C-alpha positions in Angstrom: -12.7 -20.3 14.2 -10.0 -20.8 11.6 -8.0 -17.6 10.9 -9.3 -15.3 8.2 -7.4 -16.1 5.1 -9.3 -13.6 2.9 -12.4 -11.5 3.0 -14.2 -14.1 0.8 -13.5 -16.8 3.4 -16.3 -15.4 5.6 -18.8 -15.9 2.9 -18.7 -19.6 2.6 -22.0 -20.2 4.5 -24.2 -18.7 1.8 -26.0 -22.0 1.1 -27.1 -22.3 4.7 -27.9 -18.7 5.0 -30.1 -18.8 1.8 -32.5 -21.0 3.7 -33.1 -18.1 6.1 -33.9 -15.6 3.3 -37.6 -16.3 3.5 -37.8 -16.4 7.2 -40.0 -13.9 9.0 -37.9 -11.1 10.5 -35.6 -11.3 7.4 -38.0 -9.6 5.1 -40.8 -12.2 5.2 -44.5 -11.3 5.5 -44.8 -12.6 9.1 -42.0 -10.5 10.4 -40.6 -11.5 13.8 -38.2 -9.4 15.8 -34.5 -10.2 15.4 -34.4 -11.0 19.1 -36.2 -14.2 18.3 -33.3 -15.5 16.2 -30.0 -16.9 17.4 -26.7 -15.2 16.9 -25.8 -17.8 14.3 -28.9 -17.2 12.3 -28.5 -13.4 12.2 -24.8 -13.8 11.4 -25.4 -16.1 8.5 -28.1 -13.7 7.1 -25.4 -11.0 7.3 -23.1 -13.2 5.3 -25.8 -13.8 2.7 -26.6 -10.1 2.3 -22.9 -9.2 2.1 -22.4 -11.8 -0.7 -25.6 -11.1 -2.7 -26.3 -7.4 -2.3 -24.5 -4.8 -4.4 -24.0 -2.6 -1.4 -22.8 -4.0 1.9 -24.9 -1.8 4.1 -27.6 -4.4 4.8 -25.1 -7.1 5.7 -23.2 -4.8 8.0 -26.5 -4.0 9.8 -27.0 -7.7 10.6 -23.5 -8.0 11.9 -24.1 -4.9 14.1 -27.3 -6.6 15.4 -25.3 -9.7 16.4 -23.0 -7.5 18.4 -25.9 -5.7 20.0 -28.0 -8.8 20.9 -25.2 -11.3 21.7 -22.3 -9.1 22.8 -20.3 -11.9 24.5 -20.8 -14.6 21.9 -18.2 -16.0 19.5 -20.4 -14.7 16.7 -20.2 -11.2 18.1 -16.4 -11.3 17.6 -16.8 -12.7 14.1 -19.4 -10.1 13.3 -17.1 -7.3 14.2 -14.3 -8.3 11.8 -17.0 -8.8 9.2 -18.2 -5.3 9.7 -14.6 -4.1 9.0 -14.5 -6.2 5.9 -18.0 -4.9 4.8 -17.0 -1.3 5.3 -13.9 -1.8 3.3 -15.8 -3.5 0.5 -18.1 -0.5 0.4 -15.1 1.8 0.3 -16.0 3.4 3.6 -12.4 3.3 4.7 -12.6 5.4 7.8 -15.3 3.1 9.2 -13.3 0.1 8.2 -10.3 1.3 10.1 -12.5 2.1 13.2 -14.0 -1.4 13.2 -10.6 -3.0 12.7 -9.1 -1.0 15.5 -12.0 -1.9 17.8 -11.4 -5.6 17.0 -7.8 -5.2 17.9 -8.6 -3.4 21.1 -11.1 -6.1 22.2 -9.3 -9.2 20.8 -5.6 -8.4 20.5 -4.5 -12.0 20.8 -7.1 -13.4 18.4 -6.1 -15.4 15.3 -7.9 -12.9 13.2 -5.9 -10.0 14.6 -3.4 -10.1 11.7 -6.2 -9.6 9.3 -7.7 -6.7 11.2 -4.3 -5.0 11.2 -3.8 -5.7 7.5 -7.3 -4.4 6.8 -6.4 -1.1 8.5 -3.3 -0.8 6.3 -5.2 -1.8 3.2 -7.8 0.9 3.8 -5.0 3.5 3.3 -3.4 1.6 0.4 -6.6 1.4 -1.6 -6.9 5.2 -1.3 -3.6 5.7 -3.1 -4.5 7.7 -6.1 -2.7 8.8 -9.2 0.8 10.1 -8.9 -0.4 13.8 -9.2 -2.3 13.7 -5.9 -1.1 14.5 -2.4 1.0 11.5 -1.1 0.1 11.7 2.7 -2.1 8.7 2.4 0.8 6.8 0.8 3.0 7.4 3.9 0.1 6.1 6.1 -0.2 3.0 3.9 3.6 2.4 4.2 3.4 2.7 8.0 0.4 0.4 8.2 2.0 -2.3 5.9 5.2 -2.1 7.9 3.3 -2.7 11.1 1.8 -5.8 9.6 5.2 -7.1 8.5 6.9 -6.4 11.8 4.0 -7.5 14.1 3.0 -10.7 12.2 6.0 -11.6 10.1 5.0 -15.2 9.6 1.4 -14.5 8.5 0.0 -14.7 5.0 -0.8 -11.0 5.3 2.9 -10.1 5.9 3.7 -11.5 2.5 1.0 -9.4 0.9 2.0 -6.4 2.9 5.6 -6.7 1.7 4.4 -6.5 -1.9 2.1 -3.6 -1.3 4.9 -1.8 0.7 7.2 -2.0 -2.3 4.5 -0.7 -4.6 3.7 2.2 -2.3 7.4 3.0 -1.9 7.7 3.0 -5.7 4.7 5.4 -5.8 6.5 7.9 -3.6 9.6 7.8 -5.8 7.3 8.3 -8.9 6.0 11.5 -7.3 9.5 12.8 -6.8 10.4 12.0 -10.4 7.2 13.8 -11.6 8.1 17.0 -9.8 11.8 16.7 -10.8 10.9 16.5 -14.5 8.6 19.5 -14.1 11.5 21.6 -12.8 13.9 20.2 -15.4 11.6 21.1 -18.3 11.4 24.7 -17.0 15.2 25.0 -16.6 15.0 25.1 -12.8 17.9 22.7 -12.5 18.7 23.1 -8.8 15.2 22.3 -7.8 15.2 19.3 -10.2 18.5 18.0 -8.8 17.0 18.1 -5.3 14.1 15.8 -6.3 16.3 13.4 -8.3 18.8 13.3 -5.4 16.0 12.3 -3.1 15.1 9.3 -5.4 18.8 8.2 -5.6 19.4 8.5 -1.8 16.1 7.6 -0.3 14.3 5.4 -3.0 17.3 3.6 -4.5 15.6 0.2 -4.5 12.7 1.4 -6.7 12.3 1.3 -10.4 13.0 5.0 -10.8 16.7 5.1 -9.8 18.1 4.6 -13.3 16.1 7.6 -14.7 16.9 9.7 -11.6 20.7 9.2 -12.3 20.3 10.1 -15.9 18.3 13.2 -15.1 21.1 14.2 -12.6 23.6 13.8 -15.4 21.4 16.0 -17.6 20.8 18.6 -14.9 24.5 18.9 -13.8 25.6 19.2 -17.4 23.2 22.0 -17.9 24.7 23.8 -14.9 28.3 23.1 -16.0 29.1 20.8 -13.1 30.9 18.2 -15.2 32.4 16.2 -12.2 28.9 15.5 -10.8 27.5 14.7 -14.3 30.3 12.2 -15.0 29.9 10.6 -11.6 26.2 10.1 -11.8 26.7 8.5 -15.3 29.4 6.3 -13.8 27.0 5.0 -11.1 24.3 4.5 -13.7 26.7 2.5 -15.9 27.9 0.4 -13.0 24.4 -0.6 -12.0 22.2 -0.2 -15.1 24.5 -0.4 -18.1 21.8 -2.2 -20.1 19.3 0.6 -19.4 18.4 3.0 -22.2 19.0 5.8 -19.6 22.6 4.9 -19.5 22.8 5.2 -23.3 21.2 8.6 -23.1 23.7 9.8 -20.4 26.6 8.4 -22.4 25.6 10.3 -25.5 25.1 13.5 -23.5 28.6 13.2 -22.0 30.2 12.2 -25.4 28.7 15.3 -26.9 30.7 17.4 -24.4 33.9 15.4 -24.9 33.4 13.6 -21.6 32.9 10.1 -20.4 31.3 8.3 -17.3 33.8 8.5 -14.5 33.7 9.0 -10.8 35.3 12.4 -10.0 35.4 14.9 -7.2 34.3 14.4 -3.6 30.6 15.3 -3.7 27.6 13.3 -2.5 27.6 11.2 -5.8 31.3 10.4 -5.4 30.5 9.1 -1.9 27.7 7.0 -3.3 30.1 5.6 -5.9 32.6 4.6 -3.2 29.8 3.0 -1.2 28.7 1.1 -4.3 32.2 -0.3 -4.8 32.1 -1.6 -1.2 28.7 -3.2 -1.9 26.9 -0.8 0.5 24.6 0.8 -2.2 21.8 -0.9 -4.1 
């Protein structure tokens, strides 16, 4: 069997399967037991149901029957990965992960193993909700996507996993920024700085770094720590001079008679020196 290139790839036999739709045992008036059909016939009926039914439950049932009746056949293996796909399609993510893991346990060297691993990661990724929710599932999605990238680096799924890894990583940075802004608006500058520092140090490749540096400038100025404020603005200017956040930081400093400049020996000054050596961003 050719490797699974996408979930839809498994549904290409609908025309053949359609001829079975009126067969007895598949809802016909002269119903025969499923045992009287071949593994291929039951499997194709599952494909048809999965493609045409709004809910995937009926298709999954046929794939389960293939496994039960013909456990050592090639179609049993294909039916298992299709169960995982069907569960994911129906947003039954825990069941999708269980079926994918069972496939990997039974067929670790199969050409569809990369898809099974990717599907496990995707089941977490598709549960990532709005920024305001708990981000535990985002960490699980990151771990899963990293496993795909490292285990099957040359697969099509690795390329998709890289993109989703970056998006999930950006999502975590967005969460830190949201909390940091919350503290900043309420004048809890120390707590805000801790969140913005996390973005700068741990999520520096995301789209939120420029704003985090600006918010650090804003927070440090509010506390009277001018060296740190000037240094964060200097880093911002070095990397994001065209950003409106740099303009905002520059105006804040100018209003205090200051300018962007690396000063002192704090954590931002160390980042500035790393940046000059090409070790940051």
